N, CA, C, O and CB atoms as a CASP TS submission, in Angstrom:
PFRMAT TS
TARGET T0000
AUTHOR 0000-0000-0000
METHOD Language model
MODEL 1
PARENT N/A
ATOM      1  N   MET     1     -10.073  28.479  52.068  1.00  0.00           N
ATOM      2  CA  MET     1      -8.778  28.103  51.597  1.00  0.00           C
ATOM      3  C   MET     1      -8.295  26.878  52.358  1.00  0.00           C
ATOM      4  O   MET     1      -7.311  26.928  53.096  1.00  0.00           O
ATOM      5  CB  MET     1      -7.800  29.258  51.737  1.00  0.00           C
ATOM      6  N   ASN     2      -9.014  25.772  52.159  1.00  0.00           N
ATOM      7  CA  ASN     2      -8.682  24.524  52.834  1.00  0.00           C
ATOM      8  C   ASN     2      -8.204  23.501  51.828  1.00  0.00           C
ATOM      9  O   ASN     2      -8.477  23.596  50.631  1.00  0.00           O
ATOM     10  CB  ASN     2      -9.885  23.987  53.611  1.00  0.00           C
ATOM     11  N   LEU     3      -7.489  22.528  52.340  1.00  0.00           N
ATOM     12  CA  LEU     3      -7.003  21.429  51.520  1.00  0.00           C
ATOM     13  C   LEU     3      -7.066  20.170  52.368  1.00  0.00           C
ATOM     14  O   LEU     3      -6.713  20.197  53.547  1.00  0.00           O
ATOM     15  CB  LEU     3      -5.549  21.695  50.993  1.00  0.00           C
ATOM     16  N   LEU     4      -7.517  19.054  51.772  1.00  0.00           N
ATOM     17  CA  LEU     4      -7.601  17.783  52.479  1.00  0.00           C
ATOM     18  C   LEU     4      -6.462  16.878  52.058  1.00  0.00           C
ATOM     19  O   LEU     4      -6.083  16.838  50.887  1.00  0.00           O
ATOM     20  CB  LEU     4      -8.948  17.101  52.221  1.00  0.00           C
ATOM     21  N   LEU     5      -5.924  16.158  53.017  1.00  0.00           N
ATOM     22  CA  LEU     5      -4.852  15.192  52.785  1.00  0.00           C
ATOM     23  C   LEU     5      -5.375  13.838  53.236  1.00  0.00           C
ATOM     24  O   LEU     5      -5.675  13.645  54.414  1.00  0.00           O
ATOM     25  CB  LEU     5      -3.524  15.588  53.551  1.00  0.00           C
ATOM     26  N   HIS     6      -5.487  12.894  52.298  1.00  0.00           N
ATOM     27  CA  HIS     6      -6.064  11.579  52.579  1.00  0.00           C
ATOM     28  C   HIS     6      -4.985  10.504  52.642  1.00  0.00           C
ATOM     29  O   HIS     6      -3.861  10.707  52.184  1.00  0.00           O
ATOM     30  CB  HIS     6      -7.103  11.214  51.517  1.00  0.00           C
ATOM     31  N   GLY     7      -5.344   9.360  53.217  1.00  0.00           N
ATOM     32  CA  GLY     7      -4.501   8.174  53.171  1.00  0.00           C
ATOM     33  C   GLY     7      -3.407   8.117  54.214  1.00  0.00           C
ATOM     34  O   GLY     7      -2.397   7.447  54.004  1.00  0.00           O
ATOM     35  N   ILE     8      -3.576   8.796  55.325  1.00  0.00           N
ATOM     36  CA  ILE     8      -2.560   8.799  56.367  1.00  0.00           C
ATOM     37  C   ILE     8      -3.126   8.090  57.593  1.00  0.00           C
ATOM     38  O   ILE     8      -4.182   8.465  58.101  1.00  0.00           O
ATOM     39  CB  ILE     8      -2.108  10.253  56.716  1.00  0.00           C
ATOM     40  N   ASP     9      -2.420   7.064  58.065  1.00  0.00           N
ATOM     41  CA  ASP     9      -2.869   6.364  59.272  1.00  0.00           C
ATOM     42  C   ASP     9      -2.788   7.294  60.463  1.00  0.00           C
ATOM     43  O   ASP     9      -1.874   8.109  60.581  1.00  0.00           O
ATOM     44  CB  ASP     9      -2.028   5.096  59.523  1.00  0.00           C
ATOM     45  N   GLU    10      -3.756   7.156  61.336  1.00  0.00           N
ATOM     46  CA  GLU    10      -3.817   8.016  62.514  1.00  0.00           C
ATOM     47  C   GLU    10      -3.517   7.206  63.771  1.00  0.00           C
ATOM     48  O   GLU    10      -4.074   6.128  63.974  1.00  0.00           O
ATOM     49  CB  GLU    10      -5.200   8.691  62.625  1.00  0.00           C
ATOM     50  N   ALA    11      -2.640   7.734  64.602  1.00  0.00           N
ATOM     51  CA  ALA    11      -2.353   7.111  65.888  1.00  0.00           C
ATOM     52  C   ALA    11      -3.292   7.702  66.937  1.00  0.00           C
ATOM     53  O   ALA    11      -3.690   8.862  66.831  1.00  0.00           O
ATOM     54  CB  ALA    11      -0.857   7.317  66.293  1.00  0.00           C
ATOM     55  N   SER    12      -3.644   6.915  67.942  1.00  0.00           N
ATOM     56  CA  SER    12      -4.590   7.378  68.955  1.00  0.00           C
ATOM     57  C   SER    12      -4.004   8.467  69.843  1.00  0.00           C
ATOM     58  O   SER    12      -4.752   9.221  70.465  1.00  0.00           O
ATOM     59  CB  SER    12      -5.041   6.216  69.808  1.00  0.00           C
ATOM     60  N   TRP    13      -2.676   8.562  69.913  1.00  0.00           N
ATOM     61  CA  TRP    13      -2.025   9.523  70.798  1.00  0.00           C
ATOM     62  C   TRP    13      -1.729  10.842  70.106  1.00  0.00           C
ATOM     63  O   TRP    13      -1.196  11.750  70.744  1.00  0.00           O
ATOM     64  CB  TRP    13      -0.748   8.940  71.339  1.00  0.00           C
ATOM     65  N   GLU    14      -2.055  10.987  68.817  1.00  0.00           N
ATOM     66  CA  GLU    14      -1.679  12.180  68.078  1.00  0.00           C
ATOM     67  C   GLU    14      -2.328  13.443  68.638  1.00  0.00           C
ATOM     68  O   GLU    14      -3.484  13.448  69.060  1.00  0.00           O
ATOM     69  CB  GLU    14      -2.047  12.019  66.626  1.00  0.00           C
ATOM     70  N   THR    15      -1.543  14.501  68.624  1.00  0.00           N
ATOM     71  CA  THR    15      -2.057  15.813  68.973  1.00  0.00           C
ATOM     72  C   THR    15      -1.929  16.707  67.741  1.00  0.00           C
ATOM     73  O   THR    15      -1.402  16.285  66.712  1.00  0.00           O
ATOM     74  CB  THR    15      -1.294  16.418  70.203  1.00  0.00           C
ATOM     75  N   ARG    16      -2.400  17.913  67.849  1.00  0.00           N
ATOM     76  CA  ARG    16      -2.330  18.860  66.740  1.00  0.00           C
ATOM     77  C   ARG    16      -0.881  19.081  66.321  1.00  0.00           C
ATOM     78  O   ARG    16      -0.592  19.192  65.129  1.00  0.00           O
ATOM     79  CB  ARG    16      -2.986  20.198  67.127  1.00  0.00           C
ATOM     80  N   GLU    17       0.024  19.146  67.278  1.00  0.00           N
ATOM     81  CA  GLU    17       1.432  19.371  66.982  1.00  0.00           C
ATOM     82  C   GLU    17       2.027  18.216  66.174  1.00  0.00           C
ATOM     83  O   GLU    17       2.825  18.436  65.264  1.00  0.00           O
ATOM     84  CB  GLU    17       2.215  19.564  68.275  1.00  0.00           C
ATOM     85  N   HIS    18       1.630  16.973  66.516  1.00  0.00           N
ATOM     86  CA  HIS    18       2.116  15.820  65.761  1.00  0.00           C
ATOM     87  C   HIS    18       1.620  15.864  64.322  1.00  0.00           C
ATOM     88  O   HIS    18       2.375  15.594  63.388  1.00  0.00           O
ATOM     89  CB  HIS    18       1.674  14.516  66.432  1.00  0.00           C
ATOM     90  N   VAL    19       0.355  16.204  64.151  1.00  0.00           N
ATOM     91  CA  VAL    19      -0.231  16.269  62.816  1.00  0.00           C
ATOM     92  C   VAL    19       0.450  17.368  62.003  1.00  0.00           C
ATOM     93  O   VAL    19       0.786  17.157  60.838  1.00  0.00           O
ATOM     94  CB  VAL    19      -1.756  16.519  62.897  1.00  0.00           C
ATOM     95  N   GLU    20       0.654  18.527  62.602  1.00  0.00           N
ATOM     96  CA  GLU    20       1.287  19.631  61.886  1.00  0.00           C
ATOM     97  C   GLU    20       2.735  19.295  61.519  1.00  0.00           C
ATOM     98  O   GLU    20       3.180  19.625  60.419  1.00  0.00           O
ATOM     99  CB  GLU    20       1.241  20.910  62.733  1.00  0.00           C
ATOM    100  N   THR    21       3.472  18.649  62.416  1.00  0.00           N
ATOM    101  CA  THR    21       4.844  18.245  62.124  1.00  0.00           C
ATOM    102  C   THR    21       4.881  17.248  60.974  1.00  0.00           C
ATOM    103  O   THR    21       5.721  17.359  60.080  1.00  0.00           O
ATOM    104  CB  THR    21       5.501  17.642  63.369  1.00  0.00           C
ATOM    105  N   TYR    22       3.972  16.273  60.994  1.00  0.00           N
ATOM    106  CA  TYR    22       3.922  15.287  59.921  1.00  0.00           C
ATOM    107  C   TYR    22       3.619  15.952  58.575  1.00  0.00           C
ATOM    108  O   TYR    22       4.264  15.644  57.573  1.00  0.00           O
ATOM    109  CB  TYR    22       2.869  14.217  60.234  1.00  0.00           C
ATOM    110  N   VAL    23       2.649  16.854  58.549  1.00  0.00           N
ATOM    111  CA  VAL    23       2.270  17.517  57.299  1.00  0.00           C
ATOM    112  C   VAL    23       3.414  18.395  56.791  1.00  0.00           C
ATOM    113  O   VAL    23       3.675  18.420  55.588  1.00  0.00           O
ATOM    114  CB  VAL    23       0.993  18.366  57.499  1.00  0.00           C
ATOM    115  N   GLN    24       4.092  19.103  57.668  1.00  0.00           N
ATOM    116  CA  GLN    24       5.223  19.927  57.236  1.00  0.00           C
ATOM    117  C   GLN    24       6.342  19.050  56.668  1.00  0.00           C
ATOM    118  O   GLN    24       6.961  19.402  55.663  1.00  0.00           O
ATOM    119  CB  GLN    24       5.754  20.775  58.413  1.00  0.00           C
ATOM    120  N   HIS    25       6.596  17.924  57.306  1.00  0.00           N
ATOM    121  CA  HIS    25       7.600  16.981  56.799  1.00  0.00           C
ATOM    122  C   HIS    25       7.177  16.446  55.421  1.00  0.00           C
ATOM    123  O   HIS    25       8.000  16.356  54.510  1.00  0.00           O
ATOM    124  CB  HIS    25       7.800  15.805  57.801  1.00  0.00           C
ATOM    125  N   PHE    26       5.912  16.097  55.276  1.00  0.00           N
ATOM    126  CA  PHE    26       5.387  15.598  54.007  1.00  0.00           C
ATOM    127  C   PHE    26       5.517  16.652  52.905  1.00  0.00           C
ATOM    128  O   PHE    26       5.946  16.336  51.795  1.00  0.00           O
ATOM    129  CB  PHE    26       3.918  15.178  54.167  1.00  0.00           C
ATOM    130  N   LEU    27       5.153  17.890  53.203  1.00  0.00           N
ATOM    131  CA  LEU    27       5.216  18.945  52.195  1.00  0.00           C
ATOM    132  C   LEU    27       6.645  19.258  51.783  1.00  0.00           C
ATOM    133  O   LEU    27       6.909  19.506  50.606  1.00  0.00           O
ATOM    134  CB  LEU    27       4.549  20.199  52.713  1.00  0.00           C
ATOM    135  N   SER    28       7.558  19.249  52.724  1.00  0.00           N
ATOM    136  CA  SER    28       8.941  19.595  52.382  1.00  0.00           C
ATOM    137  C   SER    28       9.671  18.446  51.690  1.00  0.00           C
ATOM    138  O   SER    28      10.451  18.693  50.771  1.00  0.00           O
ATOM    139  CB  SER    28       9.699  20.000  53.634  1.00  0.00           C
ATOM    140  N   ASN    29       9.443  17.201  52.103  1.00  0.00           N
ATOM    141  CA  ASN    29      10.183  16.075  51.536  1.00  0.00           C
ATOM    142  C   ASN    29       9.504  15.458  50.312  1.00  0.00           C
ATOM    143  O   ASN    29      10.168  15.207  49.306  1.00  0.00           O
ATOM    144  CB  ASN    29      10.369  15.017  52.587  1.00  0.00           C
ATOM    145  N   THR    30       8.223  15.215  50.380  1.00  0.00           N
ATOM    146  CA  THR    30       7.527  14.558  49.277  1.00  0.00           C
ATOM    147  C   THR    30       7.173  15.534  48.170  1.00  0.00           C
ATOM    148  O   THR    30       7.388  15.246  46.992  1.00  0.00           O
ATOM    149  CB  THR    30       6.272  13.879  49.779  1.00  0.00           C
ATOM    150  N   LEU    31       6.630  16.691  48.541  1.00  0.00           N
ATOM    151  CA  LEU    31       6.217  17.666  47.532  1.00  0.00           C
ATOM    152  C   LEU    31       7.310  18.656  47.165  1.00  0.00           C
ATOM    153  O   LEU    31       7.119  19.495  46.285  1.00  0.00           O
ATOM    154  CB  LEU    31       5.018  18.417  48.018  1.00  0.00           C
ATOM    155  N   LYS    32       8.448  18.565  47.829  1.00  0.00           N
ATOM    156  CA  LYS    32       9.628  19.390  47.515  1.00  0.00           C
ATOM    157  C   LYS    32       9.364  20.895  47.636  1.00  0.00           C
ATOM    158  O   LYS    32       9.843  21.682  46.819  1.00  0.00           O
ATOM    159  CB  LYS    32      10.108  19.080  46.110  1.00  0.00           C
ATOM    160  N   LEU    33       8.603  21.285  48.653  1.00  0.00           N
ATOM    161  CA  LEU    33       8.355  22.708  48.896  1.00  0.00           C
ATOM    162  C   LEU    33       9.483  23.287  49.741  1.00  0.00           C
ATOM    163  O   LEU    33       9.882  22.696  50.744  1.00  0.00           O
ATOM    164  CB  LEU    33       6.985  22.922  49.595  1.00  0.00           C
ATOM    165  N   ASP    34       9.994  24.443  49.331  1.00  0.00           N
ATOM    166  CA  ASP    34      11.068  25.095  50.071  1.00  0.00           C
ATOM    167  C   ASP    34      10.551  25.771  51.327  1.00  0.00           C
ATOM    168  O   ASP    34      11.040  25.506  52.425  1.00  0.00           O
ATOM    169  CB  ASP    34      11.772  26.109  49.191  1.00  0.00           C
ATOM    170  N   ASN    35       9.579  26.631  51.173  1.00  0.00           N
ATOM    171  CA  ASN    35       9.007  27.365  52.311  1.00  0.00           C
ATOM    172  C   ASN    35       7.642  26.784  52.625  1.00  0.00           C
ATOM    173  O   ASN    35       6.655  27.090  51.956  1.00  0.00           O
ATOM    174  CB  ASN    35       8.899  28.896  52.009  1.00  0.00           C
ATOM    175  N   VAL    36       7.595  25.952  53.637  1.00  0.00           N
ATOM    176  CA  VAL    36       6.329  25.332  54.023  1.00  0.00           C
ATOM    177  C   VAL    36       5.490  26.377  54.762  1.00  0.00           C
ATOM    178  O   VAL    36       5.961  26.981  55.725  1.00  0.00           O
ATOM    179  CB  VAL    36       6.566  24.058  54.917  1.00  0.00           C
ATOM    180  N   PRO    37       4.250  26.590  54.313  1.00  0.00           N
ATOM    181  CA  PRO    37       3.425  27.613  54.956  1.00  0.00           C
ATOM    182  C   PRO    37       2.974  27.203  56.355  1.00  0.00           C
ATOM    183  O   PRO    37       2.960  26.021  56.701  1.00  0.00           O
ATOM    184  CB  PRO    37       2.214  27.913  54.099  1.00  0.00           C
ATOM    185  N   ALA    38       2.613  28.187  57.132  1.00  0.00           N
ATOM    186  CA  ALA    38       2.050  27.934  58.464  1.00  0.00           C
ATOM    187  C   ALA    38       0.552  27.663  58.312  1.00  0.00           C
ATOM    188  O   ALA    38      -0.092  28.159  57.388  1.00  0.00           O
ATOM    189  CB  ALA    38       2.308  29.150  59.434  1.00  0.00           C
ATOM    190  N   PHE    39       0.022  26.879  59.222  1.00  0.00           N
ATOM    191  CA  PHE    39      -1.389  26.518  59.170  1.00  0.00           C
ATOM    192  C   PHE    39      -2.109  27.068  60.394  1.00  0.00           C
ATOM    193  O   PHE    39      -1.808  26.659  61.516  1.00  0.00           O
ATOM    194  CB  PHE    39      -1.560  24.987  59.081  1.00  0.00           C
ATOM    195  N   PRO    40      -3.058  27.989  60.203  1.00  0.00           N
ATOM    196  CA  PRO    40      -3.827  28.454  61.358  1.00  0.00           C
ATOM    197  C   PRO    40      -4.679  27.334  61.964  1.00  0.00           C
ATOM    198  O   PRO    40      -4.882  27.285  63.177  1.00  0.00           O
ATOM    199  CB  PRO    40      -4.721  29.626  60.953  1.00  0.00           C
ATOM    200  N   LYS    41      -5.177  26.430  61.098  1.00  0.00           N
ATOM    201  CA  LYS    41      -5.970  25.289  61.554  1.00  0.00           C
ATOM    202  C   LYS    41      -5.498  24.050  60.826  1.00  0.00           C
ATOM    203  O   LYS    41      -5.303  24.064  59.611  1.00  0.00           O
ATOM    204  CB  LYS    41      -7.488  25.522  61.320  1.00  0.00           C
ATOM    205  N   ILE    42      -5.317  22.985  61.572  1.00  0.00           N
ATOM    206  CA  ILE    42      -4.996  21.690  60.977  1.00  0.00           C
ATOM    207  C   ILE    42      -5.519  20.624  61.930  1.00  0.00           C
ATOM    208  O   ILE    42      -5.195  20.630  63.117  1.00  0.00           O
ATOM    209  CB  ILE    42      -3.443  21.527  60.720  1.00  0.00           C
ATOM    210  N   HIS    43      -6.338  19.701  61.401  1.00  0.00           N
ATOM    211  CA  HIS    43      -6.920  18.674  62.256  1.00  0.00           C
ATOM    212  C   HIS    43      -7.496  17.553  61.397  1.00  0.00           C
ATOM    213  O   HIS    43      -7.727  17.724  60.200  1.00  0.00           O
ATOM    214  CB  HIS    43      -8.012  19.275  63.170  1.00  0.00           C
ATOM    215  N   HIS    44      -7.721  16.411  62.028  1.00  0.00           N
ATOM    216  CA  HIS    44      -8.400  15.292  61.375  1.00  0.00           C
ATOM    217  C   HIS    44      -9.888  15.591  61.350  1.00  0.00           C
ATOM    218  O   HIS    44     -10.418  16.211  62.272  1.00  0.00           O
ATOM    219  CB  HIS    44      -8.112  13.938  62.106  1.00  0.00           C
ATOM    220  N   ILE    45     -10.563  15.151  60.291  1.00  0.00           N
ATOM    221  CA  ILE    45     -12.009  15.315  60.232  1.00  0.00           C
ATOM    222  C   ILE    45     -12.657  13.944  60.116  1.00  0.00           C
ATOM    223  O   ILE    45     -12.029  12.993  59.650  1.00  0.00           O
ATOM    224  CB  ILE    45     -12.423  16.224  59.045  1.00  0.00           C
ATOM    225  N   GLY    46     -13.886  13.844  60.531  1.00  0.00           N
ATOM    226  CA  GLY    46     -14.616  12.589  60.507  1.00  0.00           C
ATOM    227  C   GLY    46     -14.693  11.983  61.892  1.00  0.00           C
ATOM    228  O   GLY    46     -14.090  12.485  62.841  1.00  0.00           O
ATOM    229  N   PRO    47     -15.454  10.878  62.000  1.00  0.00           N
ATOM    230  CA  PRO    47     -15.631  10.252  63.311  1.00  0.00           C
ATOM    231  C   PRO    47     -14.363   9.562  63.788  1.00  0.00           C
ATOM    232  O   PRO    47     -13.652   8.934  63.003  1.00  0.00           O
ATOM    233  CB  PRO    47     -16.771   9.251  63.264  1.00  0.00           C
ATOM    234  N   LYS    48     -14.085   9.686  65.086  1.00  0.00           N
ATOM    235  CA  LYS    48     -12.929   9.009  65.674  1.00  0.00           C
ATOM    236  C   LYS    48     -13.151   7.509  65.631  1.00  0.00           C
ATOM    237  O   LYS    48     -14.278   7.022  65.538  1.00  0.00           O
ATOM    238  CB  LYS    48     -12.683   9.483  67.131  1.00  0.00           C
ATOM    239  N   GLY    49     -12.045   6.800  65.701  1.00  0.00           N
ATOM    240  CA  GLY    49     -12.129   5.348  65.686  1.00  0.00           C
ATOM    241  C   GLY    49     -11.794   4.750  64.338  1.00  0.00           C
ATOM    242  O   GLY    49     -11.501   3.558  64.249  1.00  0.00           O
ATOM    243  N   ARG    50     -11.830   5.545  63.296  1.00  0.00           N
ATOM    244  CA  ARG    50     -11.422   5.045  61.986  1.00  0.00           C
ATOM    245  C   ARG    50      -9.901   5.061  61.908  1.00  0.00           C
ATOM    246  O   ARG    50      -9.255   5.914  62.518  1.00  0.00           O
ATOM    247  CB  ARG    50     -12.047   5.894  60.837  1.00  0.00           C
ATOM    248  N   LYS    51      -9.333   4.131  61.167  1.00  0.00           N
ATOM    249  CA  LYS    51      -7.877   4.040  61.073  1.00  0.00           C
ATOM    250  C   LYS    51      -7.302   5.210  60.283  1.00  0.00           C
ATOM    251  O   LYS    51      -6.235   5.724  60.620  1.00  0.00           O
ATOM    252  CB  LYS    51      -7.467   2.717  60.424  1.00  0.00           C
ATOM    253  N   GLN    52      -8.001   5.630  59.242  1.00  0.00           N
ATOM    254  CA  GLN    52      -7.542   6.751  58.426  1.00  0.00           C
ATOM    255  C   GLN    52      -8.645   7.789  58.350  1.00  0.00           C
ATOM    256  O   GLN    52      -9.754   7.507  57.897  1.00  0.00           O
ATOM    257  CB  GLN    52      -7.129   6.284  57.005  1.00  0.00           C
ATOM    258  N   ARG    53      -8.327   8.983  58.798  1.00  0.00           N
ATOM    259  CA  ARG    53      -9.233  10.108  58.645  1.00  0.00           C
ATOM    260  C   ARG    53      -8.484  11.184  57.885  1.00  0.00           C
ATOM    261  O   ARG    53      -7.289  11.372  58.110  1.00  0.00           O
ATOM    262  CB  ARG    53      -9.751  10.634  60.029  1.00  0.00           C
ATOM    263  N   PRO    54      -9.155  11.897  56.991  1.00  0.00           N
ATOM    264  CA  PRO    54      -8.461  12.959  56.261  1.00  0.00           C
ATOM    265  C   PRO    54      -8.013  14.085  57.192  1.00  0.00           C
ATOM    266  O   PRO    54      -8.631  14.357  58.221  1.00  0.00           O
ATOM    267  CB  PRO    54      -9.365  13.519  55.166  1.00  0.00           C
ATOM    268  N   ILE    55      -6.928  14.723  56.798  1.00  0.00           N
ATOM    269  CA  ILE    55      -6.433  15.888  57.530  1.00  0.00           C
ATOM    270  C   ILE    55      -6.863  17.129  56.760  1.00  0.00           C
ATOM    271  O   ILE    55      -6.610  17.242  55.561  1.00  0.00           O
ATOM    272  CB  ILE    55      -4.866  15.840  57.712  1.00  0.00           C
ATOM    273  N   MET    56      -7.508  18.049  57.446  1.00  0.00           N
ATOM    274  CA  MET    56      -7.914  19.300  56.830  1.00  0.00           C
ATOM    275  C   MET    56      -6.934  20.387  57.244  1.00  0.00           C
ATOM    276  O   MET    56      -6.691  20.612  58.429  1.00  0.00           O
ATOM    277  CB  MET    56      -9.367  19.677  57.227  1.00  0.00           C
ATOM    278  N   MET    57      -6.373  21.060  56.232  1.00  0.00           N
ATOM    279  CA  MET    57      -5.423  22.134  56.474  1.00  0.00           C
ATOM    280  C   MET    57      -6.033  23.439  55.998  1.00  0.00           C
ATOM    281  O   MET    57      -6.556  23.517  54.886  1.00  0.00           O
ATOM    282  CB  MET    57      -4.073  21.861  55.765  1.00  0.00           C
ATOM    283  N   SER    58      -5.966  24.455  56.829  1.00  0.00           N
ATOM    284  CA  SER    58      -6.383  25.796  56.430  1.00  0.00           C
ATOM    285  C   SER    58      -5.131  26.618  56.188  1.00  0.00           C
ATOM    286  O   SER    58      -4.149  26.498  56.920  1.00  0.00           O
ATOM    287  CB  SER    58      -7.298  26.464  57.511  1.00  0.00           C
ATOM    288  N   PHE    59      -5.169  27.439  55.177  1.00  0.00           N
ATOM    289  CA  PHE    59      -4.027  28.269  54.834  1.00  0.00           C
ATOM    290  C   PHE    59      -4.335  29.728  55.134  1.00  0.00           C
ATOM    291  O   PHE    59      -5.492  30.147  55.135  1.00  0.00           O
ATOM    292  CB  PHE    59      -3.648  28.091  53.357  1.00  0.00           C
ATOM    293  N   LYS    60      -3.283  30.490  55.389  1.00  0.00           N
ATOM    294  CA  LYS    60      -3.447  31.924  55.653  1.00  0.00           C
ATOM    295  C   LYS    60      -3.773  32.684  54.384  1.00  0.00           C
ATOM    296  O   LYS    60      -4.505  33.672  54.414  1.00  0.00           O
ATOM    297  CB  LYS    60      -2.187  32.500  56.290  1.00  0.00           C
ATOM    298  N   SER    61      -3.224  32.218  53.258  1.00  0.00           N
ATOM    299  CA  SER    61      -3.465  32.937  52.009  1.00  0.00           C
ATOM    300  C   SER    61      -3.720  31.945  50.881  1.00  0.00           C
ATOM    301  O   SER    61      -3.322  30.783  50.947  1.00  0.00           O
ATOM    302  CB  SER    61      -2.269  33.853  51.662  1.00  0.00           C
ATOM    303  N   LEU    62      -4.385  32.428  49.862  1.00  0.00           N
ATOM    304  CA  LEU    62      -4.668  31.617  48.699  1.00  0.00           C
ATOM    305  C   LEU    62      -3.387  31.269  47.949  1.00  0.00           C
ATOM    306  O   LEU    62      -3.302  30.206  47.334  1.00  0.00           O
ATOM    307  CB  LEU    62      -5.640  32.336  47.781  1.00  0.00           C
ATOM    308  N   ASP    63      -2.407  32.137  47.991  1.00  0.00           N
ATOM    309  CA  ASP    63      -1.121  31.866  47.335  1.00  0.00           C
ATOM    310  C   ASP    63      -0.433  30.645  47.940  1.00  0.00           C
ATOM    311  O   ASP    63       0.133  29.829  47.213  1.00  0.00           O
ATOM    312  CB  ASP    63      -0.202  33.089  47.442  1.00  0.00           C
ATOM    313  N   ASP    64      -0.479  30.516  49.272  1.00  0.00           N
ATOM    314  CA  ASP    64       0.112  29.347  49.933  1.00  0.00           C
ATOM    315  C   ASP    64      -0.592  28.069  49.495  1.00  0.00           C
ATOM    316  O   ASP    64       0.058  27.071  49.183  1.00  0.00           O
ATOM    317  CB  ASP    64       0.038  29.493  51.465  1.00  0.00           C
ATOM    318  N   ARG    65      -1.913  28.104  49.473  1.00  0.00           N
ATOM    319  CA  ARG    65      -2.688  26.937  49.071  1.00  0.00           C
ATOM    320  C   ARG    65      -2.385  26.555  47.628  1.00  0.00           C
ATOM    321  O   ARG    65      -2.206  25.375  47.328  1.00  0.00           O
ATOM    322  CB  ARG    65      -4.183  27.203  49.244  1.00  0.00           C
ATOM    323  N   ASN    66      -2.324  27.527  46.740  1.00  0.00           N
ATOM    324  CA  ASN    66      -2.055  27.250  45.333  1.00  0.00           C
ATOM    325  C   ASN    66      -0.655  26.688  45.126  1.00  0.00           C
ATOM    326  O   ASN    66      -0.452  25.834  44.263  1.00  0.00           O
ATOM    327  CB  ASN    66      -2.232  28.512  44.509  1.00  0.00           C
ATOM    328  N   ARG    67       0.301  27.154  45.898  1.00  0.00           N
ATOM    329  CA  ARG    67       1.668  26.647  45.794  1.00  0.00           C
ATOM    330  C   ARG    67       1.723  25.170  46.180  1.00  0.00           C
ATOM    331  O   ARG    67       2.409  24.384  45.527  1.00  0.00           O
ATOM    332  CB  ARG    67       2.618  27.469  46.687  1.00  0.00           C
ATOM    333  N   VAL    68       1.005  24.791  47.233  1.00  0.00           N
ATOM    334  CA  VAL    68       0.940  23.391  47.638  1.00  0.00           C
ATOM    335  C   VAL    68       0.197  22.581  46.585  1.00  0.00           C
ATOM    336  O   VAL    68       0.625  21.482  46.232  1.00  0.00           O
ATOM    337  CB  VAL    68       0.254  23.248  49.015  1.00  0.00           C
ATOM    338  N   TRP    69      -0.909  23.112  46.081  1.00  0.00           N
ATOM    339  CA  TRP    69      -1.721  22.398  45.105  1.00  0.00           C
ATOM    340  C   TRP    69      -0.934  22.142  43.816  1.00  0.00           C
ATOM    341  O   TRP    69      -1.047  21.066  43.229  1.00  0.00           O
ATOM    342  CB  TRP    69      -2.999  23.189  44.799  1.00  0.00           C
ATOM    343  N   LYS    70      -0.147  23.111  43.377  1.00  0.00           N
ATOM    344  CA  LYS    70       0.614  22.968  42.135  1.00  0.00           C
ATOM    345  C   LYS    70       1.770  21.992  42.270  1.00  0.00           C
ATOM    346  O   LYS    70       2.270  21.494  41.261  1.00  0.00           O
ATOM    347  CB  LYS    70       1.138  24.312  41.694  1.00  0.00           C
ATOM    348  N   SER    71       2.201  21.711  43.470  1.00  0.00           N
ATOM    349  CA  SER    71       3.335  20.800  43.673  1.00  0.00           C
ATOM    350  C   SER    71       2.895  19.340  43.792  1.00  0.00           C
ATOM    351  O   SER    71       3.727  18.467  44.041  1.00  0.00           O
ATOM    352  CB  SER    71       4.108  21.203  44.921  1.00  0.00           C
ATOM    353  N   LYS    72       1.612  19.066  43.618  1.00  0.00           N
ATOM    354  CA  LYS    72       1.096  17.695  43.813  1.00  0.00           C
ATOM    355  C   LYS    72       1.609  16.708  42.774  1.00  0.00           C
ATOM    356  O   LYS    72       1.474  15.502  42.979  1.00  0.00           O
ATOM    357  CB  LYS    72      -0.418  17.703  43.780  1.00  0.00           C
ATOM    358  N   HIS    73       2.187  17.159  41.677  1.00  0.00           N
ATOM    359  CA  HIS    73       2.667  16.246  40.646  1.00  0.00           C
ATOM    360  C   HIS    73       3.891  15.440  41.103  1.00  0.00           C
ATOM    361  O   HIS    73       4.312  14.525  40.395  1.00  0.00           O
ATOM    362  CB  HIS    73       3.005  17.027  39.388  1.00  0.00           C
ATOM    363  N   TYR    74       4.465  15.755  42.258  1.00  0.00           N
ATOM    364  CA  TYR    74       5.594  14.995  42.791  1.00  0.00           C
ATOM    365  C   TYR    74       5.159  13.690  43.441  1.00  0.00           C
ATOM    366  O   TYR    74       5.988  12.819  43.702  1.00  0.00           O
ATOM    367  CB  TYR    74       6.353  15.831  43.795  1.00  0.00           C
ATOM    368  N   ILE    75       3.873  13.551  43.701  1.00  0.00           N
ATOM    369  CA  ILE    75       3.379  12.336  44.381  1.00  0.00           C
ATOM    370  C   ILE    75       3.266  11.196  43.381  1.00  0.00           C
ATOM    371  O   ILE    75       2.870  10.090  43.748  1.00  0.00           O
ATOM    372  CB  ILE    75       2.000  12.594  45.058  1.00  0.00           C
TER
END
């Protein structure tokens, strides 16, 4: 139950907390989600040094993932 988020510039100082805060802000403001789900795992994937690496989000339940997936038409 993973979802990838592409096209986000990565800062060299980012930590997991920064990434999770950014994704929660993105989901609530851009995708208009009321209850943003918690992520057991969230991290950049791919080799370091690239300006943009996708963010992989793991969800606790399939319902949370589907709710995020269905709201993508706001982008």
